[in-house]
N, C-alpha and C positions, 0 to 999 in steps of 0.2 A: 294318155295316162288316167288310169282307174284305181283310185284308193278309196276302199270300202271301210266305214268301223260298223261294225256289225255288234247286236246285242243292245241297243239302245232301248233303255227303258224310262227316259226322264229326259225333260225338256233341256235341264242344263248340260247334259251330256250330249244332247244332240246340237245345240249351239255352241258348244265347246268345239267339238269334232269339225264343225263347218267353219267354224272359225280359224283353226290351224289349218285347213286346205284339205280336207277331206272332200271327196267327190261323190261319194254315196253312202247312206246310212243303210242298215238293216234293223229290221224289228221284227222279233221271232214269234210266231204264232203257234208252232208246234211246242209240245212239252219240253220244258226248258225251265230252268232257276232264273232265265231270262224271259220267260214268257209276258205277254202284254196282250191287252185289249185294244178293239179296233177303236174303240172310244177314246181311248188315252193317247194312241196313236194318232190320231185326227187331230186333237187339240194340240199335240206337240208339231204336226206337219204344217199347220196353219201358221206357225209362227218362223219358219222356217225362209230364209231368201230364195227368190227364184232360182232354177238353175240345180237344186241340190236334185240327185237321183235317189228317192227314196223305195225302199224295196222290202216286201215282205217274205218270210220266211217261212216256207212250209214244208210238212212232211207227211205224205200218203193222203193230203185232205181232197175231199172229192172236189173235182174242177168247178163246180158251181158254187161250193163254199169258198174256194180260192178268190175266184171273180167277185163275189160277195163283200167278202174281207178288204180284198185291194179297193173296192169301191168306197164302202163305208169308212175305211180309215183313209180316203185320200191319198194312197199311195200311186206310185208312178209304174209301179212292176212288180214281179214274183222272184222268188228263189225257191227251186223246187229240191229239196234234199231226200227224197224218197224213192219209190219204186215206180215211179211214174214212167207210162211208157211213152214210145215216140208219138203215136196218134195224142194221147193227152196232152204233152208239151205242145204240139202242134193246135190243139185246141184252145189251151190257155193265150197261147202267144196270139190267136187270132183277137181274142176276146179281151186280152189285158195291154198287148201291145209292146211290152218288153219283158223278156224271162231271161232268167238265168238258170241252166240245170247244173245240178252239183252231181259230182262222180268221185268216187275212191279212187286216188293215185295208184295205178299201177293195176287195176283192176281189168277185167274184160271188156266191162261198159266203158271205162276210159279210153281204152284202144279203139272204141267204135265210138266216140262220143261226138264225132261228124255227121252222125246219124241227127243229132238233135239240130234242129233249124232254130237256133236261138241266137240273142245277141253276143252270149259268152259262156263258157263253159266252166265252172268252178272247180278245181281239183283239191280235195281233202284227205284230212287221214279219216282211218276207217272209224275214228269216234269224234265227229263234229263238235267242236266247243270245248273240247278235253284239254285242249292247248298241246296235244301230242302233236311232235312231229313226224317226218318221216323223209325215208331216202330222197333227195329232190331227183338225183339221177331218173328215178321213174317216170319224169315228165319229158324224157328225151324222145318219147316215141308216142306225143301229143297227134294227132292226125293234123297233116299239112292245111291251113285255113281255118282253124278253130282258133277263137279269141281267147286264150287260156288265163283263167285266175287263178293265181296260189292261194291258198288257204291251208290253215293246220299248224299250229305252234308256231307262226310267226311273232318276232317280237321286235322292238326297236332294235335290239343288238345283233339279230340275224337278217333281219329283212334287206341290207342292202347287198349282203352276199346272195342271198337268194335271186335278188332280181339278176344280178350279175351273171349269175349261173345258167338260169332258167329262161332269161329275157320274156317273160310273160307279157302280156297286153295288160294285166292288172293284179293288185294284191286284195286280202281281205282278212280282216282280223277282228278277233274278239276278246278272249280271255288274256291275249298276250298285251294289252293296254288296259288292264282293269286293275283295281285296289281291292276288289271283292267281287263276285258275281253279279251283274248288273250294276255295276257302280265304276266309272271309268275314271282313270289317273290324268288328271292332266297333262303332267309331265311327259308321260308314256305317252301319250296321244300323241303331242307335239313332236316328240323325237321319233315316232313312228311316220308318220305325216312326212316330215322333214325329209329323212333320209329314205324314205321312198321316193320323194319326188326328185332329190338328187340325185339318186340311183338311176330312176327312169332317163333324166336329163343327159347323165353319161351315156345311155346306150344310143343317143342319137348324135352327139358330138363326133 
């Protein structure tokens, strides 16, 4: 079960998300209302309990820049949201160790997402971070063997239905658990994580 809370900008929200049961946290380094610096993330990561997967989110960054920021921030992995080629993804996987490639659900890239030799592939809407949802049936054609992570428009109110329909490997949320851009809502985070974990549990029963 993989439940990631993305767009973390402060220590309070990071600790809250982990306390509620999130298994991964995302820190955005691409241009965004939730963009953070490596120095700030480094301070947050040092205060987290062991075992939490911390991920830097990048879009069309130079591979060397991605590696440098991941190391400076003390992160465990990278999430790539741009037009990175298969060879670039391979290069970063070799350097960083854990990589998740993001693709637009229903796109030609999504249909060939098994080309990426990554830990997971994230299927998002065409406007990442916007809170826009999409037709979940687009994920019916995810290539066999790909660890599918759902993202895009997920909220505490729809995540259980999404998991039941798609049966993904994991889920990823950003704006769906915020009270404002860059600030999480404790109640929404708790409900999202709890409902996600219950939905995943029901898949294996």
